[in-house]
N, CA, C, O and the ligand as a Tripos MOL2 file, in Angstrom:
@<TRIPOS>MOLECULE
protein
  253   251    64     0     0
PROTEIN
NO_CHARGES

@<TRIPOS>ATOM
      1 N          -1.2520  -10.2090   12.7480 N.3       1 MET1
      2 CA         -1.2030  -10.6140   11.3370 C.3       1 MET1
      3 C          -0.6460   -9.4800   10.4830 C.2       1 MET1
      4 O          -1.0410   -8.3230   10.6280 O.2       1 MET1
      5 N           0.2540   -9.8230    9.6120 N.am      2 THR2
      6 CA          0.8500   -8.8110    8.7480 C.3       2 THR2
      7 C          -0.0490   -8.5100    7.5570 C.2       2 THR2
      8 O          -0.5670   -9.4100    6.8950 O.2       2 THR2
      9 N          -0.2150   -7.2250    7.3090 N.am      3 ARG3
     10 CA         -1.0140   -6.7940    6.1660 C.3       3 ARG3
     11 C          -0.0560   -6.1760    5.1620 C.2       3 ARG3
     12 O           0.9740   -5.6170    5.5380 O.2       3 ARG3
     13 N          -0.3930   -6.2770    3.9000 N.am      4 GLU4
     14 CA          0.4990   -5.6840    2.9070 C.3       4 GLU4
     15 C          -0.2670   -5.1240    1.7170 C.2       4 GLU4
     16 O          -1.3890   -5.5290    1.4130 O.2       4 GLU4
     17 N           0.3830   -4.1830    1.0640 N.am      5 LEU5
     18 CA         -0.1870   -3.6030   -0.1400 C.3       5 LEU5
     19 C           0.9080   -3.6000   -1.1930 C.2       5 LEU5
     20 O           1.9880   -3.0450   -0.9890 O.2       5 LEU5
     21 N           0.6100   -4.2290   -2.3210 N.am      6 ARG6
     22 CA          1.5740   -4.2350   -3.4140 C.3       6 ARG6
     23 C           1.3050   -3.0240   -4.2720 C.2       6 ARG6
     24 O           0.2090   -2.8520   -4.8050 O.2       6 ARG6
     25 N           2.3160   -2.1830   -4.4000 N.am      7 CYS7
     26 CA          2.1290   -0.9560   -5.1750 C.3       7 CYS7
     27 C           1.7440   -1.2830   -6.6170 C.2       7 CYS7
     28 O           1.0500   -0.4980   -7.2650 O.2       7 CYS7
     29 N           2.1840   -2.4240   -7.1200 N.am      8 ALA8
     30 CA          1.8840   -2.8070   -8.5040 C.3       8 ALA8
     31 C           0.3780   -2.8780   -8.7580 C.2       8 ALA8
     32 O          -0.0710   -2.7200   -9.8930 O.2       8 ALA8
     33 N          -0.4050   -3.1190   -7.6890 N.am      9 ASP9
     34 CA         -1.8540   -3.1630   -7.8600 C.3       9 ASP9
     35 C          -2.4150   -1.7810   -8.2040 C.2       9 ASP9
     36 O          -3.4890   -1.6640   -8.7920 O.2       9 ASP9
     37 N          -1.6710   -0.7400   -7.8270 N.am     10 LEU10
     38 CA         -2.1100    0.6330   -8.1040 C.3      10 LEU10
     39 C          -1.2810    1.2690   -9.2000 C.2      10 LEU10
     40 O          -1.7840    2.0270  -10.0290 O.2      10 LEU10
     41 N           0.0180    0.9400   -9.1850 N.am     11 MET11
     42 CA          0.9570    1.5180  -10.1410 C.3      11 MET11
     43 C           1.6640    0.3820  -10.8540 C.2      11 MET11
     44 O           2.7140   -0.0710  -10.3980 O.2      11 MET11
     45 N           1.1140   -0.0850  -11.9570 N.am     12 PRO12
     46 CA          1.7280   -1.2170  -12.6640 C.3      12 PRO12
     47 C           3.2070   -0.9700  -12.9450 C.2      12 PRO12
     48 O           3.5950    0.0990  -13.4170 O.2      12 PRO12
     49 N           4.0210   -1.9770  -12.6460 N.am     13 GLY13
     50 CA          5.4420   -1.8550  -12.9090 C.3      13 GLY13
     51 C           6.2590   -1.5360  -11.6810 C.2      13 GLY13
     52 O           7.4800   -1.6920  -11.6920 O.2      13 GLY13
     53 N           5.6020   -1.0870  -10.6070 N.am     14 CYS14
     54 CA          6.3250   -0.7690   -9.3790 C.3      14 CYS14
     55 C           6.3730   -2.0220   -8.5120 C.2      14 CYS14
     56 O           5.3540   -2.6880   -8.3330 O.2      14 CYS14
     57 N           7.5560   -2.3520   -7.9670 N.am     15 ASN15
     58 CA          7.6430   -3.5770   -7.1760 C.3      15 ASN15
     59 C           7.6960   -3.3080   -5.6670 C.2      15 ASN15
     60 O           8.0850   -4.1790   -4.8870 O.2      15 ASN15
     61 N           7.3000   -2.0920   -5.2640 N.am     16 PHE16
     62 CA          7.2930   -1.7650   -3.8400 C.3      16 PHE16
     63 C           6.1550   -2.4950   -3.1300 C.2      16 PHE16
     64 O           5.0420   -2.5870   -3.6470 O.2      16 PHE16
     65 N           6.4520   -3.0120   -1.9410 N.am     17 VAL17
     66 CA          5.4150   -3.6440   -1.1300 C.3      17 VAL17
     67 C           5.4490   -3.0110    0.2530 C.2      17 VAL17
     68 O           6.4760   -3.0420    0.9300 O.2      17 VAL17
     69 N           4.3270   -2.4370    0.6720 N.am     18 ALA18
     70 CA          4.2440   -1.8530    2.0080 C.3      18 ALA18
     71 C           3.6590   -2.8920    2.9470 C.2      18 ALA18
     72 O           2.6550   -3.5320    2.6330 O.2      18 ALA18
     73 N           4.2960   -3.0570    4.1060 N.am     19 GLN19
     74 CA          3.7680   -4.0110    5.0760 C.3      19 GLN19
     75 C           3.5890   -3.3310    6.4200 C.2      19 GLN19
     76 O           4.3100   -2.3910    6.7530 O.2      19 GLN19
     77 N           2.6230   -3.8130    7.1890 N.am     20 GLY20
     78 CA          2.3870   -3.2490    8.5080 C.3      20 GLY20
     79 C           1.5510   -4.1970    9.3360 C.2      20 GLY20
     80 O           1.0660   -5.2140    8.8420 O.2      20 GLY20
     81 N           1.3880   -3.8550   10.5940 N.am     21 ASN21
     82 CA          0.5910   -4.7070   11.4840 C.3      21 ASN21
     83 C          -0.9000   -4.4610   11.3230 C.2      21 ASN21
     84 O          -1.7180   -5.2850   11.7320 O.2      21 ASN21
     85 N          -1.2490   -3.3390   10.7350 N.am     22 ASP22
     86 CA         -2.6570   -3.0690   10.4430 C.3      22 ASP22
     87 C          -2.7590   -2.1720    9.2120 C.2      22 ASP22
     88 O          -1.7590   -1.6670    8.7010 O.2      22 ASP22
     89 N          -3.9880   -1.9900    8.7560 N.am     23 ASP23
     90 CA         -4.1930   -1.2490    7.5080 C.3      23 ASP23
     91 C          -3.6700    0.1840    7.5700 C.2      23 ASP23
     92 O          -3.1330    0.6980    6.5890 O.2      23 ASP23
     93 N          -3.8290    0.8290    8.7340 N.am     24 SER24
     94 CA         -3.4120    2.2300    8.7960 C.3      24 SER24
     95 C          -1.8950    2.3650    8.6980 C.2      24 SER24
     96 O          -1.3820    3.3410    8.1520 O.2      24 SER24
     97 N          -1.1800    1.3680    9.2380 N.am     25 GLU25
     98 CA          0.2770    1.4020    9.1140 C.3      25 GLU25
     99 C           0.6760    1.2020    7.6510 C.2      25 GLU25
    100 O           1.5930    1.8560    7.1560 O.2      25 GLU25
    101 N          -0.0160    0.3020    6.9730 N.am     26 VAL26
    102 CA          0.2680    0.0650    5.5570 C.3      26 VAL26
    103 C          -0.0410    1.3170    4.7450 C.2      26 VAL26
    104 O           0.7240    1.6930    3.8560 O.2      26 VAL26
    105 N          -1.1590    1.9590    5.0530 N.am     27 MET27
    106 CA         -1.5410    3.1740    4.3230 C.3      27 MET27
    107 C          -0.5160    4.2780    4.5350 C.2      27 MET27
    108 O          -0.2210    5.0450    3.6180 O.2      27 MET27
    109 N           0.0240    4.3560    5.7450 N.am     28 LYS28
    110 CA          1.0060    5.3960    6.0530 C.3      28 LYS28
    111 C           2.2680    5.1730    5.2200 C.2      28 LYS28
    112 O           2.8090    6.1140    4.6400 O.2      28 LYS28
    113 N           2.7270    3.9370    5.1640 N.am     29 LYS29
    114 CA          3.9220    3.6240    4.3770 C.3      29 LYS29
    115 C           3.6690    3.8360    2.8930 C.2      29 LYS29
    116 O           4.5400    4.3010    2.1580 O.2      29 LYS29
    117 N           2.4470    3.4820    2.4650 N.am     30 THR30
    118 CA          2.1100    3.6610    1.0580 C.3      30 THR30
    119 C           2.0940    5.1390    0.6940 C.2      30 THR30
    120 O           2.5610    5.5300   -0.3760 O.2      30 THR30
    121 N           1.5540    5.9510    1.5920 N.am     31 ALA31
    122 CA          1.4940    7.3910    1.3380 C.3      31 ALA31
    123 C           2.8930    7.9790    1.2200 C.2      31 ALA31
    124 O           3.1550    8.8110    0.3500 O.2      31 ALA31
    125 N           3.8020    7.5370    2.1110 N.am     32 GLU32
    126 CA          5.1780    8.0330    2.0570 C.3      32 GLU32
    127 C           5.8520    7.6100    0.7580 C.2      32 GLU32
    128 O           6.5630    8.3920    0.1260 O.2      32 GLU32
    129 N           5.6170    6.3600    0.3730 N.am     33 HIS33
    130 CA          6.1960    5.8380   -0.8600 C.3      33 HIS33
    131 C           5.6440    6.5840   -2.0800 C.2      33 HIS33
    132 O           6.3970    6.9710   -2.9740 O.2      33 HIS33
    133 N           4.3380    6.7790   -2.1030 N.am     34 ALA34
    134 CA          3.7130    7.4720   -3.2370 C.3      34 ALA34
    135 C           4.2440    8.8920   -3.3650 C.2      34 ALA34
    136 O           4.4280    9.4100   -4.4660 O.2      34 ALA34
    137 N           4.4830    9.5030   -2.2160 N.am     35 LYS35
    138 CA          4.9750   10.8780   -2.2090 C.3      35 LYS35
    139 C           6.3920   10.9490   -2.7580 C.2      35 LYS35
    140 O           6.6870   11.7870   -3.6100 O.2      35 LYS35
    141 N           7.2760   10.0680   -2.2720 N.am     36 SER36
    142 CA          8.6850   10.1560   -2.6580 C.3      36 SER36
    143 C           8.9850    9.5300   -4.0110 C.2      36 SER36
    144 O           9.8220   10.0400   -4.7560 O.2      36 SER36
    145 N           8.3120    8.4310   -4.3360 N.am     37 VAL37
    146 CA          8.6260    7.7280   -5.5820 C.3      37 VAL37
    147 C           7.7240    8.1380   -6.7430 C.2      37 VAL37
    148 O           8.1890    8.3040   -7.8710 O.2      37 VAL37
    149 N           6.4260    8.3010   -6.4580 N.am     38 HIS38
    150 CA          5.4950    8.6020   -7.5440 C.3      38 HIS38
    151 C           5.1270   10.0800   -7.6180 C.2      38 HIS38
    152 O           4.2650   10.4790   -8.4000 O.2      38 HIS38
    153 N           5.7870   10.8760   -6.7990 N.am     39 ARG39
    154 CA          5.5760   12.3280   -6.8280 C.3      39 ARG39
    155 C           4.1190   12.7060   -6.5770 C.2      39 ARG39
    156 O           3.6080   13.6840   -7.1230 O.2      39 ARG39
    157 N           3.4660   11.9060   -5.7370 N.am     40 MET40
    158 CA          2.0800   12.2030   -5.3900 C.3      40 MET40
    159 C           2.0940   13.0680   -4.1330 C.2      40 MET40
    160 O           2.4590   12.5950   -3.0560 O.2      40 MET40
    161 N           1.7020   14.3150   -4.2650 N.am     41 ALA41
    162 CA          1.7590   15.2270   -3.1180 C.3      41 ALA41
    163 C           0.8130   14.7700   -2.0140 C.2      41 ALA41
    164 O           1.1320   14.8620   -0.8290 O.2      41 ALA41
    165 N          -0.3340   14.2860   -2.4120 N.am     42 ALA42
    166 CA         -1.3100   13.8140   -1.4320 C.3      42 ALA42
    167 C          -2.0990   12.6700   -2.0330 C.2      42 ALA42
    168 O          -2.2840   12.5870   -3.2470 O.2      42 ALA42
    169 N          -2.5580   11.7910   -1.1590 N.am     43 ILE43
    170 CA         -3.3590   10.6600   -1.6200 C.3      43 ILE43
    171 C          -4.8080   11.1320   -1.7400 C.2      43 ILE43
    172 O          -5.4080   11.5700   -0.7580 O.2      43 ILE43
    173 N          -5.3550   11.0430   -2.9260 N.am     44 SER44
    174 CA         -6.7450   11.4640   -3.1140 C.3      44 SER44
    175 C          -7.6910   10.4020   -2.5540 C.2      44 SER44
    176 O          -7.2960    9.2570   -2.3300 O.2      44 SER44
    177 N          -8.9300   10.7960   -2.3350 N.am     45 MET45
    178 CA         -9.9240    9.8550   -1.8250 C.3      45 MET45
    179 C         -10.0110    8.6320   -2.7230 C.2      45 MET45
    180 O         -10.1330    7.5010   -2.2510 O.2      45 MET45
    181 N          -9.9450    8.8780   -4.0240 N.am     46 ASP46
    182 CA        -10.0650    7.8000   -4.9950 C.3      46 ASP46
    183 C          -8.9100    6.8110   -4.8700 C.2      46 ASP46
    184 O          -9.1090    5.5960   -4.8700 O.2      46 ASP46
    185 N          -7.6980    7.3560   -4.7630 N.am     47 VAL47
    186 CA         -6.5190    6.5000   -4.6420 C.3      47 VAL47
    187 C          -6.5470    5.7720   -3.3050 C.2      47 VAL47
    188 O          -6.2030    4.5920   -3.2320 O.2      47 VAL47
    189 N          -6.9550    6.4690   -2.2490 N.am     48 GLU48
    190 CA         -7.0000    5.8210   -0.9390 C.3      48 GLU48
    191 C          -7.9840    4.6560   -0.9510 C.2      48 GLU48
    192 O          -7.7250    3.6030   -0.3690 O.2      48 GLU48
    193 N          -9.1050    4.8590   -1.6140 N.am     49 LYS49
    194 CA        -10.1130    3.7920   -1.7050 C.3      49 LYS49
    195 C          -9.5310    2.5710   -2.4110 C.2      49 LYS49
    196 O          -9.6980    1.4370   -1.9620 O.2      49 LYS49
    197 N          -8.8430    2.8270   -3.5290 N.am     50 LYS50
    198 CA         -8.2350    1.7270   -4.2880 C.3      50 LYS50
    199 C          -7.1450    1.0520   -3.4660 C.2      50 LYS50
    200 O          -7.0220   -0.1730   -3.4700 O.2      50 LYS50
    201 N          -6.3540    1.8600   -2.7610 N.am     51 ALA51
    202 CA         -5.2620    1.3120   -1.9570 C.3      51 ALA51
    203 C          -5.8130    0.4250   -0.8470 C.2      51 ALA51
    204 O          -5.3190   -0.6810   -0.6280 O.2      51 ALA51
    205 N          -6.8380    0.9100   -0.1470 N.am     52 ARG52
    206 CA         -7.4050    0.1160    0.9440 C.3      52 ARG52
    207 C          -8.0040   -1.1900    0.4330 C.2      52 ARG52
    208 O          -7.9420   -2.2170    1.1080 O.2      52 ARG52
    209 N          -8.5830   -1.1420   -0.7630 N.am     53 ALA53
    210 CA         -9.1690   -2.3460   -1.3360 C.3      53 ALA53
    211 C          -8.0880   -3.3470   -1.7360 C.2      53 ALA53
    212 O          -8.3390   -4.5490   -1.8170 O.2      53 ALA53
    213 N          -6.8800   -2.8350   -1.9850 N.am     54 ALA54
    214 CA         -5.7890   -3.7060   -2.4430 C.3      54 ALA54
    215 C          -4.9870   -4.2900   -1.2940 C.2      54 ALA54
    216 O          -4.1500   -5.1680   -1.5040 O.2      54 ALA54
    217 N          -5.2330   -3.8130   -0.0790 N.am     55 ILE55
    218 CA         -4.4960   -4.3500    1.0770 C.3      55 ILE55
    219 C          -4.9740   -5.7660    1.3600 C.2      55 ILE55
    220 O          -6.1730   -6.0390    1.3960 O.2      55 ILE55
    221 N          -4.0210   -6.6520    1.5570 N.am     56 ARG56
    222 CA         -4.3740   -8.0420    1.8500 C.3      56 ARG56
    223 C          -3.4290   -8.5990    2.9100 C.2      56 ARG56
    224 O          -2.4480   -7.9560    3.2850 O.2      56 ARG56
    225 N          -3.7340   -9.7870    3.3800 N.am     57 ASN57
    226 CA         -2.8490  -10.4200    4.3430 C.3      57 ASN57
    227 C          -1.5680  -10.8160    3.6290 C.2      57 ASN57
    228 O          -1.6020  -11.3550    2.5220 O.2      57 ASN57
    229 N          -0.4530  -10.5480    4.2640 N.am     58 ALA58
    230 CA          0.8370  -10.8520    3.6510 C.3      58 ALA58
    231 C           0.9720  -12.3640    3.4820 C.2      58 ALA58
    232 O           0.5620  -13.1440    4.3410 O.2      58 ALA58
    233 N           1.5560  -12.7500    2.3530 N.am     59 GLU59
    234 CA          1.7680  -14.1650    2.0970 C.3      59 GLU59
    235 C           2.6800  -14.7450    3.1610 C.2      59 GLU59
    236 O           3.7000  -14.1500    3.5080 O.2      59 GLU59
    237 N           2.3170  -15.8880    3.6680 N.am     60 GLY60
    238 CA          3.1630  -16.5320    4.6510 C.3      60 GLY60
    239 C           2.6780  -16.3040    6.0760 C.2      60 GLY60
    240 O           2.8870  -17.1510    6.9450 O.2      60 GLY60
    241 N           2.0290  -15.1620    6.3260 N.am     61 SER61
    242 CA          1.6390  -14.8690    7.7010 C.3      61 SER61
    243 C           0.5220  -15.7800    8.1990 C.2      61 SER61
    244 O           0.3630  -15.9830    9.4030 O.2      61 SER61
    245 N          -0.2570  -16.3330    7.2520 N.am     62 ALA62
    246 CA         -1.3780  -17.1810    7.6580 C.3      62 ALA62
    247 C          -0.9790  -18.6490    7.7340 C.2      62 ALA62
    248 O          -1.7670  -19.4930    8.1590 O.2      62 ALA62
    249 N           0.2250  -18.9410    7.3300 N.am     63 ARG63
    250 CA          0.6670  -20.3270    7.3290 C.3      63 ARG63
    251 C           1.1730  -20.7810    8.6790 C.2      63 ARG63
    252 O           1.5810  -21.9330    8.8300 O.2      63 ARG63
    253 ZN          5.1840    2.4340   -6.1330 Zn       64 ZN64
@<TRIPOS>BOND
     1     1     2 1
     2     2     3 1
     3     3     4 2
     4     3     5 am
     5     5     6 1
     6     6     7 1
     7     7     8 2
     8     7     9 am
     9     9    10 1
    10    10    11 1
    11    11    12 2
    12    11    13 am
    13    13    14 1
    14    14    15 1
    15    15    16 2
    16    15    17 am
    17    17    18 1
    18    18    19 1
    19    19    20 2
    20    19    21 am
    21    21    22 1
    22    22    23 1
    23    23    24 2
    24    23    25 am
    25    25    26 1
    26    26    27 1
    27    27    28 2
    28    27    29 am
    29    29    30 1
    30    30    31 1
    31    31    32 2
    32    31    33 am
    33    33    34 1
    34    34    35 1
    35    35    36 2
    36    35    37 am
    37    37    38 1
    38    38    39 1
    39    39    40 2
    40    39    41 am
    41    41    42 1
    42    42    43 1
    43    43    44 2
    44    43    45 am
    45    45    46 1
    46    46    47 1
    47    47    48 2
    48    47    49 am
    49    49    50 1
    50    50    51 1
    51    51    52 2
    52    51    53 am
    53    53    54 1
    54    54    55 1
    55    55    56 2
    56    55    57 am
    57    57    58 1
    58    58    59 1
    59    59    60 2
    60    59    61 am
    61    61    62 1
    62    62    63 1
    63    63    64 2
    64    63    65 am
    65    65    66 1
    66    66    67 1
    67    67    68 2
    68    67    69 am
    69    69    70 1
    70    70    71 1
    71    71    72 2
    72    71    73 am
    73    73    74 1
    74    74    75 1
    75    75    76 2
    76    75    77 am
    77    77    78 1
    78    78    79 1
    79    79    80 2
    80    79    81 am
    81    81    82 1
    82    82    83 1
    83    83    84 2
    84    83    85 am
    85    85    86 1
    86    86    87 1
    87    87    88 2
    88    87    89 am
    89    89    90 1
    90    90    91 1
    91    91    92 2
    92    91    93 am
    93    93    94 1
    94    94    95 1
    95    95    96 2
    96    95    97 am
    97    97    98 1
    98    98    99 1
    99    99   100 2
   100    99   101 am
   101   101   102 1
   102   102   103 1
   103   103   104 2
   104   103   105 am
   105   105   106 1
   106   106   107 1
   107   107   108 2
   108   107   109 am
   109   109   110 1
   110   110   111 1
   111   111   112 2
   112   111   113 am
   113   113   114 1
   114   114   115 1
   115   115   116 2
   116   115   117 am
   117   117   118 1
   118   118   119 1
   119   119   120 2
   120   119   121 am
   121   121   122 1
   122   122   123 1
   123   123   124 2
   124   123   125 am
   125   125   126 1
   126   126   127 1
   127   127   128 2
   128   127   129 am
   129   129   130 1
   130   130   131 1
   131   131   132 2
   132   131   133 am
   133   133   134 1
   134   134   135 1
   135   135   136 2
   136   135   137 am
   137   137   138 1
   138   138   139 1
   139   139   140 2
   140   139   141 am
   141   141   142 1
   142   142   143 1
   143   143   144 2
   144   143   145 am
   145   145   146 1
   146   146   147 1
   147   147   148 2
   148   147   149 am
   149   149   150 1
   150   150   151 1
   151   151   152 2
   152   151   153 am
   153   153   154 1
   154   154   155 1
   155   155   156 2
   156   155   157 am
   157   157   158 1
   158   158   159 1
   159   159   160 2
   160   159   161 am
   161   161   162 1
   162   162   163 1
   163   163   164 2
   164   163   165 am
   165   165   166 1
   166   166   167 1
   167   167   168 2
   168   167   169 am
   169   169   170 1
   170   170   171 1
   171   171   172 2
   172   171   173 am
   173   173   174 1
   174   174   175 1
   175   175   176 2
   176   175   177 am
   177   177   178 1
   178   178   179 1
   179   179   180 2
   180   179   181 am
   181   181   182 1
   182   182   183 1
   183   183   184 2
   184   183   185 am
   185   185   186 1
   186   186   187 1
   187   187   188 2
   188   187   189 am
   189   189   190 1
   190   190   191 1
   191   191   192 2
   192   191   193 am
   193   193   194 1
   194   194   195 1
   195   195   196 2
   196   195   197 am
   197   197   198 1
   198   198   199 1
   199   199   200 2
   200   199   201 am
   201   201   202 1
   202   202   203 1
   203   203   204 2
   204   203   205 am
   205   205   206 1
   206   206   207 1
   207   207   208 2
   208   207   209 am
   209   209   210 1
   210   210   211 1
   211   211   212 2
   212   211   213 am
   213   213   214 1
   214   214   215 1
   215   215   216 2
   216   215   217 am
   217   217   218 1
   218   218   219 1
   219   219   220 2
   220   219   221 am
   221   221   222 1
   222   222   223 1
   223   223   224 2
   224   223   225 am
   225   225   226 1
   226   226   227 1
   227   227   228 2
   228   227   229 am
   229   229   230 1
   230   230   231 1
   231   231   232 2
   232   231   233 am
   233   233   234 1
   234   234   235 1
   235   235   236 2
   236   235   237 am
   237   237   238 1
   238   238   239 1
   239   239   240 2
   240   239   241 am
   241   241   242 1
   242   242   243 1
   243   243   244 2
   244   243   245 am
   245   245   246 1
   246   246   247 1
   247   247   248 2
   248   247   249 am
   249   249   250 1
   250   250   251 1
   251   251   252 2
@<TRIPOS>SUBSTRUCTURE
     1 MET1         2 RESIDUE 1 A MET
     2 THR2         6 RESIDUE 1 A THR
     3 ARG3        10 RESIDUE 1 A ARG
     4 GLU4        14 RESIDUE 1 A GLU
     5 LEU5        18 RESIDUE 1 A LEU
     6 ARG6        22 RESIDUE 1 A ARG
     7 CYS7        26 RESIDUE 1 A CYS
     8 ALA8        30 RESIDUE 1 A ALA
     9 ASP9        34 RESIDUE 1 A ASP
    10 LEU10       38 RESIDUE 1 A LEU
    11 MET11       42 RESIDUE 1 A MET
    12 PRO12       46 RESIDUE 1 A PRO
    13 GLY13       50 RESIDUE 1 A GLY
    14 CYS14       54 RESIDUE 1 A CYS
    15 ASN15       58 RESIDUE 1 A ASN
    16 PHE16       62 RESIDUE 1 A PHE
    17 VAL17       66 RESIDUE 1 A VAL
    18 ALA18       70 RESIDUE 1 A ALA
    19 GLN19       74 RESIDUE 1 A GLN
    20 GLY20       78 RESIDUE 1 A GLY
    21 ASN21       82 RESIDUE 1 A ASN
    22 ASP22       86 RESIDUE 1 A ASP
    23 ASP23       90 RESIDUE 1 A ASP
    24 SER24       94 RESIDUE 1 A SER
    25 GLU25       98 RESIDUE 1 A GLU
    26 VAL26      102 RESIDUE 1 A VAL
    27 MET27      106 RESIDUE 1 A MET
    28 LYS28      110 RESIDUE 1 A LYS
    29 LYS29      114 RESIDUE 1 A LYS
    30 THR30      118 RESIDUE 1 A THR
    31 ALA31      122 RESIDUE 1 A ALA
    32 GLU32      126 RESIDUE 1 A GLU
    33 HIS33      130 RESIDUE 1 A HIS
    34 ALA34      134 RESIDUE 1 A ALA
    35 LYS35      138 RESIDUE 1 A LYS
    36 SER36      142 RESIDUE 1 A SER
    37 VAL37      146 RESIDUE 1 A VAL
    38 HIS38      150 RESIDUE 1 A HIS
    39 ARG39      154 RESIDUE 1 A ARG
    40 MET40      158 RESIDUE 1 A MET
    41 ALA41      162 RESIDUE 1 A ALA
    42 ALA42      166 RESIDUE 1 A ALA
    43 ILE43      170 RESIDUE 1 A ILE
    44 SER44      174 RESIDUE 1 A SER
    45 MET45      178 RESIDUE 1 A MET
    46 ASP46      182 RESIDUE 1 A ASP
    47 VAL47      186 RESIDUE 1 A VAL
    48 GLU48      190 RESIDUE 1 A GLU
    49 LYS49      194 RESIDUE 1 A LYS
    50 LYS50      198 RESIDUE 1 A LYS
    51 ALA51      202 RESIDUE 1 A ALA
    52 ARG52      206 RESIDUE 1 A ARG
    53 ALA53      210 RESIDUE 1 A ALA
    54 ALA54      214 RESIDUE 1 A ALA
    55 ILE55      218 RESIDUE 1 A ILE
    56 ARG56      222 RESIDUE 1 A ARG
    57 ASN57      226 RESIDUE 1 A ASN
    58 ALA58      230 RESIDUE 1 A ALA
    59 GLU59      234 RESIDUE 1 A GLU
    60 GLY60      238 RESIDUE 1 A GLY
    61 SER61      242 RESIDUE 1 A SER
    62 ALA62      246 RESIDUE 1 A ALA
    63 ARG63      250 RESIDUE 1 A ARG
    64 ZN64       253 GROUP 0 **** ****
């Protein structure tokens, strides 16, 4: 099942969507994106918590 995290849930206005086969893959892509696009040197515990809570099943994968 594909999991995804919409960056807009954390960073309003950003249309990046990270997808992966599991949460850790999504988190890895999100961390890379946050680093390069949002200039976040590291994901803080607080941001990671919010990011993990925002991960959901990708639309279409359950159909
Ligand atoms: Zn973003």
